[in-house]
DRENKOL-137679 format. One record per atom (N, C-alpha, C): residue number from 1; chain; atom name; x, y, z. Coordinates in steps of 0.02 Angstrom, whole numbers, padded with zeros to 5 digits, always signed. Example, Ala and Ser with C-alpha at 12.3 -4.5 7.8 and 13.67 -1.06 7.14 Angstrom:
<kebas>
num	chaine	atome	u	v	w
1	A	N	+00660	-00284	+00390
1	A	CA	+00615	-00225	+00390
1	A	C	+00660	-00165	+00390
2	A	N	+00642	-00112	+00354
2	A	CA	+00684	-00053	+00357
2	A	C	+00645	+00002	+00394
</kebas>
This chain:
<kebas>
num	chaine	atome	u	v	w
1	A	N	+09140	+05773	+12258
1	A	CA	+09079	+05774	+12217
1	A	C	+09063	+05703	+12195
2	A	N	+09000	+05685	+12197
2	A	CA	+08979	+05617	+12184
2	A	C	+08998	+05597	+12113
3	A	N	+09026	+05537	+12107
3	A	CA	+09044	+05511	+12041
3	A	C	+09114	+05530	+12020
4	A	N	+09149	+05572	+12060
4	A	CA	+09217	+05592	+12042
4	A	C	+09264	+05575	+12098
5	A	N	+09326	+05560	+12080
5	A	CA	+09377	+05544	+12129
5	A	C	+09399	+05607	+12164
6	A	N	+09409	+05603	+12229
6	A	CA	+09432	+05660	+12268
6	A	C	+09508	+05663	+12270
7	A	N	+09540	+05609	+12247
7	A	CA	+09612	+05606	+12247
7	A	C	+09641	+05585	+12314
8	A	N	+09598	+05574	+12365
8	A	CA	+09621	+05554	+12431
8	A	C	+09633	+05479	+12432
9	A	N	+09681	+05458	+12473
9	A	CA	+09694	+05387	+12480
9	A	C	+09639	+05356	+12523
10	A	N	+09625	+05293	+12509
10	A	CA	+09573	+05257	+12545
10	A	C	+09600	+05198	+12583
11	A	N	+09667	+05193	+12588
11	A	CA	+09696	+05135	+12622
11	A	C	+09709	+05077	+12575
12	A	N	+09688	+05083	+12512
12	A	CA	+09698	+05031	+12463
12	A	C	+09746	+05058	+12410
13	A	N	+09795	+05018	+12392
13	A	CA	+09845	+05042	+12344
13	A	C	+09814	+05057	+12277
14	A	N	+09840	+05107	+12243
14	A	CA	+09817	+05124	+12176
14	A	C	+09837	+05069	+12128
15	A	N	+09790	+05049	+12085
15	A	CA	+09804	+04995	+12039
15	A	C	+09860	+05013	+11991
16	A	N	+09909	+04969	+11985
16	A	CA	+09966	+04982	+11943
16	A	C	+09947	+04974	+11869
17	A	N	+09970	+05020	+11828
17	A	CA	+09955	+05017	+11756
17	A	C	+09992	+04958	+11725
18	A	N	+09957	+04920	+11685
18	A	CA	+09987	+04861	+11655
18	A	C	+10010	+04876	+11584
19	A	N	+10059	+04839	+11561
19	A	CA	+10085	+04847	+11493
19	A	C	+10042	+04806	+11445
20	A	N	+10056	+04815	+11380
20	A	CA	+10020	+04777	+11330
20	A	C	+10031	+04702	+11337
21	A	N	+10092	+04682	+11353
21	A	CA	+10107	+04611	+11363
21	A	C	+10071	+04583	+11424
22	A	N	+10066	+04624	+11475
22	A	CA	+10030	+04602	+11535
22	A	C	+09955	+04593	+11520
23	A	N	+09927	+04639	+11482
23	A	CA	+09857	+04633	+11462
23	A	C	+09846	+04569	+11423
24	A	N	+09893	+04553	+11379
24	A	CA	+09887	+04491	+11340
24	A	C	+09892	+04430	+11385
25	A	N	+09939	+04432	+11433
25	A	CA	+09946	+04378	+11481
25	A	C	+09881	+04367	+11520
26	A	N	+09853	+04422	+11545
26	A	CA	+09791	+04418	+11583
26	A	C	+09735	+04388	+11541
27	A	N	+09730	+04410	+11478
27	A	CA	+09678	+04384	+11433
27	A	C	+09686	+04310	+11422
28	A	N	+09747	+04288	+11406
28	A	CA	+09759	+04218	+11392
28	A	C	+09748	+04175	+11454
29	A	N	+09773	+04198	+11511
29	A	CA	+09766	+04160	+11573
29	A	C	+09692	+04154	+11593
30	A	N	+09655	+04209	+11586
30	A	CA	+09584	+04209	+11604
30	A	C	+09544	+04162	+11560
31	A	N	+09560	+04162	+11494
31	A	CA	+09524	+04118	+11448
31	A	C	+09538	+04044	+11464
32	A	N	+09600	+04028	+11477
32	A	CA	+09618	+03959	+11494
32	A	C	+09588	+03938	+11560
33	A	N	+09590	+03982	+11609
33	A	CA	+09562	+03967	+11675
33	A	C	+09486	+03955	+11669
34	A	N	+09453	+03995	+11628
34	A	CA	+09381	+03986	+11618
34	A	C	+09365	+03919	+11587
35	A	N	+09403	+03899	+11535
35	A	CA	+09392	+03834	+11503
35	A	C	+09404	+03778	+11552
36	A	N	+09459	+03783	+11590
36	A	CA	+09476	+03730	+11637
36	A	C	+09425	+03724	+11693
37	A	N	+09405	+03780	+11722
37	A	CA	+09356	+03777	+11777
37	A	C	+09290	+03746	+11753
38	A	N	+09267	+03768	+11695
38	A	CA	+09204	+03740	+11669
38	A	C	+09211	+03666	+11654
39	A	N	+09267	+03646	+11625
39	A	CA	+09279	+03575	+11612
39	A	C	+09277	+03535	+11677
40	A	N	+09310	+03561	+11728
40	A	CA	+09312	+03526	+11792
40	A	C	+09244	+03523	+11825
41	A	N	+09205	+03577	+11822
41	A	CA	+09139	+03577	+11853
41	A	C	+09093	+03527	+11820
42	A	N	+09095	+03523	+11753
42	A	CA	+09056	+03473	+11718
42	A	C	+09080	+03402	+11735
43	A	N	+09146	+03395	+11741
43	A	CA	+09174	+03329	+11756
43	A	C	+09154	+03306	+11826
44	A	N	+09156	+03351	+11874
44	A	CA	+09136	+03334	+11943
44	A	C	+09063	+03314	+11944
45	A	N	+09021	+03350	+11907
45	A	CA	+08950	+03333	+11904
45	A	C	+08939	+03265	+11874
46	A	N	+08974	+03252	+11819
46	A	CA	+08969	+03186	+11786
46	A	C	+08991	+03131	+11834
47	A	N	+09048	+03140	+11867
47	A	CA	+09072	+03088	+11913
47	A	C	+09023	+03075	+11969
48	A	N	+08993	+03129	+11995
48	A	CA	+08945	+03121	+12050
48	A	C	+08885	+03080	+12027
49	A	N	+08859	+03094	+11968
49	A	CA	+08802	+03056	+11941
49	A	C	+08823	+02984	+11925
50	A	N	+08882	+02977	+11895
50	A	CA	+08906	+02911	+11876
50	A	C	+08915	+02867	+11938
51	A	N	+08943	+02896	+11991
51	A	CA	+08953	+02858	+12053
51	A	C	+08888	+02842	+12089
52	A	N	+08835	+02879	+12072
52	A	CA	+08770	+02869	+12106
52	A	C	+08729	+02814	+12072
53	A	N	+08751	+02790	+12015
53	A	CA	+08711	+02741	+11977
53	A	C	+08694	+02680	+12019
54	A	N	+08744	+02653	+12052
54	A	CA	+08733	+02591	+12090
54	A	C	+08684	+02601	+12147
55	A	N	+08690	+02656	+12184
55	A	CA	+08647	+02668	+12242
55	A	C	+08579	+02696	+12224
56	A	N	+08576	+02731	+12167
56	A	CA	+08513	+02765	+12149
56	A	C	+08488	+02746	+12079
57	A	N	+08503	+02685	+12058
57	A	CA	+08483	+02666	+11990
57	A	C	+08407	+02669	+11980
58	A	N	+08368	+02647	+12030
58	A	CA	+08295	+02649	+12024
58	A	C	+08270	+02721	+12020
59	A	N	+08299	+02765	+12060
59	A	CA	+08279	+02835	+12060
59	A	C	+08297	+02869	+11994
60	A	N	+08356	+02854	+11968
60	A	CA	+08378	+02885	+11906
60	A	C	+08338	+02860	+11847
61	A	N	+08314	+02798	+11851
61	A	CA	+08275	+02770	+11796
61	A	C	+08202	+02792	+11798
62	A	N	+08183	+02830	+11850
62	A	CA	+08117	+02861	+11849
62	A	C	+08114	+02912	+11792
63	A	N	+08172	+02944	+11780
63	A	CA	+08178	+02992	+11724
63	A	C	+08242	+02975	+11687
64	A	N	+08245	+02915	+11659
64	A	CA	+08307	+02890	+11631
64	A	C	+08332	+02932	+11572
65	A	N	+08286	+02958	+11532
65	A	CA	+08308	+02999	+11475
65	A	C	+08343	+03063	+11500
66	A	N	+08313	+03094	+11550
66	A	CA	+08343	+03155	+11578
66	A	C	+08412	+03141	+11605
67	A	N	+08420	+03088	+11646
67	A	CA	+08484	+03074	+11677
67	A	C	+08535	+03050	+11626
68	A	N	+08514	+03010	+11578
68	A	CA	+08560	+02987	+11527
68	A	C	+08588	+03045	+11487
69	A	N	+08544	+03088	+11462
69	A	CA	+08567	+03145	+11423
69	A	C	+08607	+03195	+11465
70	A	N	+08586	+03203	+11527
70	A	CA	+08623	+03249	+11571
70	A	C	+08694	+03224	+11582
71	A	N	+08701	+03160	+11597
71	A	CA	+08767	+03132	+11609
71	A	C	+08811	+03136	+11546
72	A	N	+08783	+03118	+11490
72	A	CA	+08821	+03121	+11428
72	A	C	+08838	+03193	+11409
73	A	N	+08791	+03238	+11423
73	A	CA	+08804	+03309	+11409
73	A	C	+08861	+03336	+11451
74	A	N	+08863	+03318	+11515
74	A	CA	+08917	+03341	+11559
74	A	C	+08984	+03311	+11537
75	A	N	+08984	+03247	+11518
75	A	CA	+09046	+03216	+11496
75	A	C	+09070	+03248	+11431
76	A	N	+09024	+03258	+11385
76	A	CA	+09043	+03288	+11321
76	A	C	+09070	+03359	+11331
77	A	N	+09038	+03398	+11373
77	A	CA	+09061	+03466	+11386
77	A	C	+09131	+03465	+11417
78	A	N	+09144	+03418	+11461
78	A	CA	+09211	+03410	+11490
78	A	C	+09262	+03399	+11435
79	A	N	+09248	+03352	+11391
79	A	CA	+09297	+03334	+11339
79	A	C	+09305	+03389	+11287
80	A	N	+09250	+03421	+11269
80	A	CA	+09253	+03476	+11221
80	A	C	+09298	+03532	+11246
81	A	N	+09289	+03551	+11309
81	A	CA	+09327	+03607	+11337
81	A	C	+09400	+03589	+11347
82	A	N	+09414	+03528	+11368
82	A	CA	+09483	+03507	+11376
82	A	C	+09519	+03504	+11309
83	A	N	+09486	+03475	+11259
83	A	CA	+09517	+03470	+11193
83	A	C	+09529	+03539	+11163
84	A	N	+09484	+03586	+11176
84	A	CA	+09491	+03653	+11150
84	A	C	+09555	+03686	+11176
85	A	N	+09575	+03667	+11236
85	A	CA	+09635	+03696	+11266
85	A	C	+09699	+03673	+11232
86	A	N	+09694	+03618	+11194
86	A	CA	+09754	+03591	+11161
86	A	C	+09751	+03596	+11085
87	A	N	+09699	+03628	+11059
87	A	CA	+09692	+03635	+10987
87	A	C	+09743	+03684	+10959
88	A	N	+09768	+03669	+10900
88	A	CA	+09813	+03715	+10865
88	A	C	+09771	+03756	+10816
89	A	N	+09777	+03821	+10819
89	A	CA	+09738	+03863	+10774
89	A	C	+09760	+03935	+10777
90	A	N	+09727	+03977	+10738
90	A	CA	+09746	+04047	+10736
90	A	C	+09729	+04083	+10801
91	A	N	+09674	+04065	+10831
91	A	CA	+09653	+04096	+10894
91	A	C	+09685	+04059	+10952
92	A	N	+09736	+04089	+10983
92	A	CA	+09770	+04055	+11037
92	A	C	+09743	+04072	+11106
93	A	N	+09686	+04106	+11110
93	A	CA	+09660	+04130	+11174
93	A	C	+09649	+04075	+11224
94	A	N	+09628	+04016	+11201
94	A	CA	+09614	+03962	+11247
94	A	C	+09659	+03902	+11233
95	A	N	+09720	+03916	+11209
95	A	CA	+09768	+03863	+11192
95	A	C	+09827	+03866	+11240
96	A	N	+09838	+03811	+11277
96	A	CA	+09889	+03810	+11328
96	A	C	+09959	+03814	+11299
97	A	N	+09970	+03784	+11241
97	A	CA	+10037	+03787	+11210
97	A	C	+10054	+03858	+11188
98	A	N	+10004	+03892	+11159
98	A	CA	+10014	+03962	+11140
98	A	C	+10030	+04005	+11201
99	A	N	+09995	+03991	+11255
99	A	CA	+10006	+04028	+11317
99	A	C	+10078	+04019	+11342
100	A	N	+10103	+03957	+11341
100	A	CA	+10171	+03945	+11365
100	A	C	+10223	+03977	+11319
101	A	N	+10210	+03977	+11254
101	A	CA	+10255	+04010	+11207
101	A	C	+10257	+04085	+11221
102	A	N	+10199	+04114	+11235
102	A	CA	+10196	+04185	+11251
102	A	C	+10234	+04201	+11315
103	A	N	+10225	+04160	+11366
103	A	CA	+10260	+04170	+11429
103	A	C	+10335	+04167	+11419
104	A	N	+10357	+04118	+11380
104	A	CA	+10429	+04109	+11369
104	A	C	+10461	+04170	+11336
105	A	N	+10422	+04204	+11293
105	A	CA	+10448	+04263	+11258
105	A	C	+10441	+04327	+11298
106	A	N	+10402	+04325	+11352
106	A	CA	+10388	+04387	+11389
106	A	C	+10394	+04377	+11464
107	A	N	+10448	+04346	+11485
107	A	CA	+10456	+04331	+11556
107	A	C	+10470	+04392	+11599
108	A	N	+10482	+04448	+11566
108	A	CA	+10493	+04510	+11605
108	A	C	+10431	+04532	+11643
109	A	N	+10372	+04507	+11623
109	A	CA	+10311	+04526	+11659
109	A	C	+10308	+04496	+11729
110	A	N	+10353	+04449	+11744
110	A	CA	+10354	+04417	+11810
110	A	C	+10409	+04445	+11855
111	A	N	+10436	+04503	+11837
111	A	CA	+10488	+04532	+11879
111	A	C	+10462	+04542	+11950
112	A	N	+10502	+04527	+11999
112	A	CA	+10480	+04526	+12068
112	A	C	+10452	+04592	+12094
113	A	N	+10485	+04649	+12084
113	A	CA	+10457	+04712	+12111
113	A	C	+10387	+04726	+12085
114	A	N	+10376	+04717	+12019
114	A	CA	+10310	+04730	+11991
114	A	C	+10259	+04680	+12016
115	A	N	+10278	+04616	+12018
115	A	CA	+10232	+04565	+12041
115	A	C	+10213	+04574	+12114
116	A	N	+10263	+04593	+12155
116	A	CA	+10249	+04604	+12226
116	A	C	+10202	+04663	+12236
117	A	N	+10209	+04715	+12194
117	A	CA	+10164	+04772	+12198
117	A	C	+10093	+04752	+12180
118	A	N	+10086	+04712	+12128
118	A	CA	+10020	+04688	+12107
118	A	C	+09988	+04648	+12162
119	A	N	+10028	+04606	+12196
119	A	CA	+10002	+04566	+12251
119	A	C	+09972	+04610	+12305
120	A	N	+10009	+04663	+12323
120	A	CA	+09984	+04707	+12376
120	A	C	+09921	+04743	+12354
121	A	N	+09916	+04760	+12290
121	A	CA	+09856	+04794	+12265
121	A	C	+09795	+04750	+12268
122	A	N	+09805	+04685	+12259
122	A	CA	+09748	+04640	+12253
122	A	C	+09729	+04607	+12319
123	A	N	+09774	+04600	+12366
123	A	CA	+09763	+04554	+12421
123	A	C	+09703	+04571	+12466
124	A	N	+09682	+04635	+12469
124	A	CA	+09624	+04651	+12511
124	A	C	+09560	+04656	+12470
125	A	N	+09565	+04639	+12406
125	A	CA	+09505	+04641	+12364
125	A	C	+09482	+04571	+12344
126	A	N	+09526	+04522	+12347
126	A	CA	+09509	+04455	+12326
126	A	C	+09487	+04414	+12387
127	A	N	+09426	+04390	+12386
127	A	CA	+09399	+04354	+12443
127	A	C	+09404	+04279	+12435
128	A	N	+09399	+04255	+12372
128	A	CA	+09398	+04183	+12361
128	A	C	+09463	+04157	+12331
129	A	N	+09515	+04198	+12331
129	A	CA	+09579	+04178	+12302
129	A	C	+09634	+04187	+12354
130	A	N	+09674	+04135	+12362
130	A	CA	+09729	+04139	+12410
130	A	C	+09785	+04180	+12379
131	A	N	+09810	+04229	+12416
131	A	CA	+09863	+04271	+12392
131	A	C	+09928	+04251	+12426
132	A	N	+09979	+04237	+12387
132	A	CA	+10043	+04213	+12413
132	A	C	+10099	+04263	+12399
133	A	N	+10152	+04256	+12437
133	A	CA	+10211	+04297	+12425
133	A	C	+10242	+04278	+12358
134	A	N	+10263	+04328	+12320
134	A	CA	+10294	+04316	+12255
134	A	C	+10368	+04304	+12265
135	A	N	+10392	+04247	+12241
135	A	CA	+10462	+04228	+12249
135	A	C	+10505	+04255	+12192
136	A	N	+10565	+04275	+12208
136	A	CA	+10611	+04300	+12158
136	A	C	+10630	+04245	+12108
137	A	N	+10634	+04264	+12044
137	A	CA	+10655	+04218	+11991
137	A	C	+10613	+04154	+11989
138	A	N	+10548	+04160	+12002
138	A	CA	+10506	+04101	+12003
138	A	C	+10495	+04072	+11934
139	A	N	+10493	+04114	+11883
139	A	CA	+10482	+04091	+11815
139	A	C	+10547	+04094	+11776
140	A	N	+10568	+04036	+11750
140	A	CA	+10628	+04032	+11709
140	A	C	+10610	+03992	+11646
141	A	N	+10655	+03993	+11598
141	A	CA	+10644	+03955	+11537
141	A	C	+10642	+03880	+11551
142	A	N	+10680	+03858	+11601
142	A	CA	+10679	+03787	+11620
142	A	C	+10611	+03767	+11647
143	A	N	+10579	+03812	+11684
143	A	CA	+10512	+03797	+11711
143	A	C	+10462	+03792	+11654
144	A	N	+10465	+03839	+11606
144	A	CA	+10420	+03836	+11549
144	A	C	+10432	+03772	+11509
145	A	N	+10495	+03754	+11500
145	A	CA	+10512	+03693	+11464
145	A	C	+10484	+03632	+11499
146	A	N	+10488	+03631	+11565
146	A	CA	+10460	+03575	+11603
146	A	C	+10385	+03571	+11595
147	A	N	+10351	+03628	+11594
147	A	CA	+10279	+03628	+11585
147	A	C	+10260	+03602	+11516
148	A	N	+10298	+03620	+11466
148	A	CA	+10285	+03595	+11398
148	A	C	+10295	+03519	+11396
149	A	N	+10344	+03494	+11433
149	A	CA	+10355	+03422	+11436
149	A	C	+10297	+03386	+11470
150	A	N	+10271	+03417	+11523
150	A	CA	+10214	+03388	+11558
150	A	C	+10153	+03382	+11512
151	A	N	+10143	+03432	+11469
151	A	CA	+10086	+03430	+11423
151	A	C	+10094	+03373	+11373
152	A	N	+10155	+03360	+11350
152	A	CA	+10167	+03308	+11301
152	A	C	+10153	+03238	+11330
153	A	N	+10156	+03232	+11396
153	A	CA	+10145	+03168	+11428
153	A	C	+10071	+03154	+11441
154	A	N	+10028	+03203	+11428
154	A	CA	+09956	+03194	+11440
154	A	C	+09924	+03152	+11385
155	A	N	+09870	+03116	+11402
155	A	CA	+09837	+03072	+11353
155	A	C	+09791	+03111	+11305
156	A	N	+09819	+03156	+11265
156	A	CA	+09779	+03201	+11224
156	A	C	+09742	+03163	+11168
157	A	N	+09774	+03112	+11140
157	A	CA	+09741	+03073	+11088
157	A	C	+09680	+03036	+11115
158	A	N	+09686	+03013	+11177
158	A	CA	+09629	+02980	+11209
158	A	C	+09572	+03029	+11220
159	A	N	+09589	+03091	+11240
159	A	CA	+09537	+03141	+11251
159	A	C	+09497	+03153	+11187
160	A	N	+09532	+03158	+11131
160	A	CA	+09497	+03170	+11067
160	A	C	+09455	+03110	+11047
161	A	N	+09482	+03051	+11059
161	A	CA	+09444	+02989	+11043
161	A	C	+09381	+02985	+11085
162	A	N	+09387	+03001	+11150
162	A	CA	+09328	+02998	+11194
162	A	C	+09276	+03050	+11173
163	A	N	+09298	+03108	+11152
163	A	CA	+09252	+03160	+11128
163	A	C	+09214	+03135	+11067
164	A	N	+09251	+03106	+11020
164	A	CA	+09219	+03081	+10958
164	A	C	+09168	+03027	+10974
165	A	N	+09185	+02983	+11021
165	A	CA	+09139	+02929	+11039
165	A	C	+09078	+02955	+11076
166	A	N	+09088	+03004	+11119
166	A	CA	+09031	+03034	+11155
166	A	C	+08984	+03067	+11106
167	A	N	+09011	+03101	+11057
167	A	CA	+08968	+03133	+11006
167	A	C	+08931	+03081	+10965
168	A	N	+08964	+03026	+10949
168	A	CA	+08934	+02975	+10906
168	A	C	+08876	+02939	+10939
169	A	N	+08877	+02935	+11006
169	A	CA	+08826	+02895	+11040
169	A	C	+08769	+02936	+11070
170	A	N	+08766	+03000	+11058
170	A	CA	+08708	+03038	+11081
170	A	C	+08657	+03037	+11025
171	A	N	+08608	+02993	+11030
171	A	CA	+08556	+02988	+10980
171	A	C	+08491	+02968	+11014
172	A	N	+08438	+02960	+10975
172	A	CA	+08372	+02946	+11003
172	A	C	+08370	+02879	+11040
173	A	N	+08405	+02830	+11013
173	A	CA	+08406	+02763	+11044
173	A	C	+08439	+02767	+11113
174	A	N	+08496	+02801	+11116
174	A	CA	+08532	+02807	+11179
174	A	C	+08490	+02846	+11230
175	A	N	+08457	+02899	+11207
175	A	CA	+08419	+02942	+11251
175	A	C	+08362	+02904	+11286
176	A	N	+08337	+02852	+11254
176	A	CA	+08280	+02815	+11281
176	A	C	+08302	+02755	+11324
177	A	N	+08367	+02742	+11325
177	A	CA	+08392	+02686	+11365
177	A	C	+08393	+02704	+11439
178	A	N	+08388	+02652	+11480
178	A	CA	+08395	+02663	+11552
178	A	C	+08466	+02683	+11568
179	A	N	+08475	+02718	+11624
179	A	CA	+08541	+02739	+11645
179	A	C	+08584	+02677	+11656
180	A	N	+08644	+02678	+11629
180	A	CA	+08689	+02621	+11637
180	A	C	+08760	+02646	+11633
181	A	N	+08808	+02602	+11651
181	A	CA	+08878	+02619	+11643
181	A	C	+08891	+02632	+11568
182	A	N	+08937	+02676	+11552
182	A	CA	+08948	+02696	+11483
182	A	C	+08989	+02644	+11445
183	A	N	+08958	+02587	+11430
183	A	CA	+08992	+02536	+11392
183	A	C	+09009	+02560	+11322
184	A	N	+08965	+02602	+11293
184	A	CA	+08977	+02626	+11225
184	A	C	+09034	+02677	+11222
185	A	N	+09044	+02713	+11276
185	A	CA	+09094	+02767	+11276
185	A	C	+09136	+02763	+11339
186	A	N	+09180	+02713	+11344
186	A	CA	+09221	+02708	+11404
186	A	C	+09272	+02764	+11409
187	A	N	+09280	+02792	+11468
187	A	CA	+09330	+02844	+11479
187	A	C	+09370	+02824	+11541
188	A	N	+09430	+02849	+11546
188	A	CA	+09472	+02837	+11604
188	A	C	+09467	+02897	+11650
189	A	N	+09432	+02890	+11705
189	A	CA	+09421	+02945	+11752
189	A	C	+09487	+02973	+11778
190	A	N	+09534	+02929	+11794
190	A	CA	+09598	+02952	+11820
190	A	C	+09637	+02992	+11768
191	A	N	+09632	+02973	+11706
191	A	CA	+09668	+03009	+11653
191	A	C	+09640	+03079	+11643
192	A	N	+09573	+03084	+11644
192	A	CA	+09542	+03150	+11637
192	A	C	+09561	+03194	+11697
193	A	N	+09560	+03164	+11756
193	A	CA	+09580	+03202	+11816
193	A	C	+09652	+03225	+11811
194	A	N	+09696	+03184	+11783
194	A	CA	+09766	+03202	+11776
194	A	C	+09774	+03262	+11729
195	A	N	+09736	+03263	+11675
195	A	CA	+09739	+03320	+11629
195	A	C	+09718	+03384	+11664
196	A	N	+09662	+03381	+11699
196	A	CA	+09636	+03439	+11734
196	A	C	+09684	+03464	+11787
197	A	N	+09710	+03417	+11828
197	A	CA	+09755	+03436	+11882
197	A	C	+09821	+03465	+11856
198	A	N	+09846	+03437	+11800
198	A	CA	+09909	+03461	+11771
198	A	C	+09902	+03532	+11747
199	A	N	+09850	+03546	+11708
199	A	CA	+09839	+03613	+11682
199	A	C	+09825	+03662	+11738
200	A	N	+09787	+03640	+11787
200	A	CA	+09773	+03682	+11846
200	A	C	+09837	+03703	+11881
201	A	N	+09882	+03654	+11892
201	A	CA	+09945	+03669	+11925
201	A	C	+09988	+03716	+11885
202	A	N	+09991	+03706	+11820
202	A	CA	+10031	+03750	+11776
202	A	C	+10005	+03821	+11778
203	A	N	+09940	+03830	+11771
203	A	CA	+09911	+03897	+11770
203	A	C	+09924	+03933	+11836
204	A	N	+09921	+03897	+11891
204	A	CA	+09932	+03929	+11956
204	A	C	+10005	+03951	+11966
205	A	N	+10051	+03916	+11935
205	A	CA	+10121	+03937	+11940
205	A	C	+10129	+04008	+11913
206	A	N	+10098	+04021	+11855
206	A	CA	+10104	+04087	+11824
206	A	C	+10060	+04139	+11857
207	A	N	+10004	+04118	+11884
207	A	CA	+09961	+04164	+11919
207	A	C	+09994	+04189	+11984
208	A	N	+10024	+04142	+12021
208	A	CA	+10059	+04161	+12082
208	A	C	+10119	+04206	+12066
209	A	N	+10155	+04189	+12013
209	A	CA	+10214	+04229	+11995
209	A	C	+10194	+04299	+11972
210	A	N	+10136	+04305	+11942
210	A	CA	+10115	+04371	+11915
210	A	C	+10089	+04417	+11970
211	A	N	+10041	+04393	+12010
211	A	CA	+10013	+04437	+12061
211	A	C	+09998	+04402	+12127
212	A	N	+10027	+04342	+12137
212	A	CA	+10019	+04309	+12201
212	A	C	+09954	+04271	+12211
213	A	N	+09913	+04265	+12159
213	A	CA	+09848	+04232	+12166
213	A	C	+09851	+04158	+12149
214	A	N	+09830	+04117	+12196
214	A	CA	+09822	+04045	+12184
214	A	C	+09747	+04030	+12180
215	A	N	+09723	+04012	+12122
215	A	CA	+09651	+04002	+12113
215	A	C	+09631	+03930	+12124
216	A	N	+09569	+03921	+12148
216	A	CA	+09541	+03855	+12161
216	A	C	+09497	+03836	+12102
217	A	N	+09497	+03772	+12084
217	A	CA	+09457	+03749	+12027
217	A	C	+09392	+03715	+12048
218	A	N	+09384	+03702	+12113
218	A	CA	+09328	+03660	+12135
218	A	C	+09268	+03700	+12161
219	A	N	+09209	+03672	+12150
219	A	CA	+09148	+03696	+12179
219	A	C	+09117	+03639	+12219
220	A	N	+09089	+03654	+12276
220	A	CA	+09057	+03602	+12317
220	A	C	+08982	+03602	+12302
221	A	N	+08961	+03553	+12262
221	A	CA	+08889	+03550	+12246
221	A	C	+08864	+03478	+12242
222	A	N	+08907	+03429	+12257
222	A	CA	+08885	+03360	+12253
222	A	C	+08826	+03345	+12299
223	A	N	+08825	+03379	+12358
223	A	CA	+08771	+03365	+12405
223	A	C	+08703	+03384	+12375
224	A	N	+08702	+03433	+12331
224	A	CA	+08639	+03453	+12299
224	A	C	+08612	+03398	+12254
225	A	N	+08657	+03364	+12219
225	A	CA	+08636	+03308	+12176
225	A	C	+08609	+03251	+12219
226	A	N	+08643	+03236	+12273
226	A	CA	+08620	+03183	+12318
226	A	C	+08552	+03201	+12348
227	A	N	+08543	+03263	+12367
227	A	CA	+08479	+03284	+12395
227	A	C	+08423	+03274	+12344
228	A	N	+08437	+03289	+12280
228	A	CA	+08386	+03280	+12228
228	A	C	+08368	+03206	+12221
229	A	N	+08418	+03162	+12220
229	A	CA	+08405	+03091	+12213
229	A	C	+08370	+03063	+12275
230	A	N	+08387	+03089	+12334
230	A	CA	+08352	+03067	+12395
230	A	C	+08279	+03089	+12393
231	A	N	+08266	+03148	+12365
231	A	CA	+08197	+03171	+12360
231	A	C	+08157	+03126	+12314
232	A	N	+08187	+03103	+12259
232	A	CA	+08153	+03057	+12214
232	A	C	+08140	+02991	+12250
233	A	N	+08191	+02968	+12289
233	A	CA	+08182	+02905	+12326
233	A	C	+08125	+02911	+12376
234	A	N	+08121	+02967	+12413
234	A	CA	+08067	+02976	+12461
234	A	C	+07999	+02980	+12425
235	A	N	+07998	+03012	+12367
235	A	CA	+07936	+03017	+12329
235	A	C	+07912	+02948	+12306
236	A	N	+07958	+02905	+12288
236	A	CA	+07939	+02837	+12266
236	A	C	+07911	+02796	+12324
237	A	N	+07939	+02809	+12385
237	A	CA	+07914	+02773	+12443
237	A	C	+07844	+02797	+12461
238	A	N	+07832	+02863	+12452
238	A	CA	+07766	+02891	+12468
238	A	C	+07713	+02870	+12419
239	A	N	+07734	+02863	+12355
239	A	CA	+07686	+02845	+12303
239	A	C	+07709	+02781	+12267
240	A	N	+07708	+02724	+12302
240	A	CA	+07730	+02662	+12271
240	A	C	+07683	+02641	+12215
241	A	N	+07711	+02607	+12164
241	A	CA	+07669	+02584	+12109
241	A	C	+07629	+02524	+12130
</kebas>
């Protein structure tokens, strides 16, 4: 009957019921992954625009206020989301330290038989996620301890400083300036990339251990930005001043 299960198998494994701790793990991991992905997408956009300044400075200065605010907005969104992942507070949903503490106290959710079953349930439904074999004893307290050590080595104070500076320099005067290198708000691109890559790697360790899913953080959209700037360049050639 339409709308009701017939109870027949369809070739796809029945979804395994998750425990309360597993639900919490899924919630925490999903929140962190969402913050990280959005931070990375904004960062990639900012880098693409920043790297285009030298080749497309004339085109970007056709609408300098738009490009200046867009670039600063993407940088600020990157820093806001990354800093949120390291904030200490009552709501640990998007806090990486809280997540690791939770994992350390509930490592039974990564038991191999259960994780392997989850992998089989998901592998023919996930199209954009690589599904890997779940290894026995993949998560240990030593691994969690190592991840906590990795976080302590990240330039978190610099992230907060860059966020404060980015906020301080978004004003009417800045908005009307021509696009230029961010002399007022210098950031270290490699350091931001290191933060993103470190958290990405940590989250994937637990994702693979839980259900075999290795998630990708990247989107390919830089060509769209270049196409837009090329269109402006062609328009300037067609309608010279």
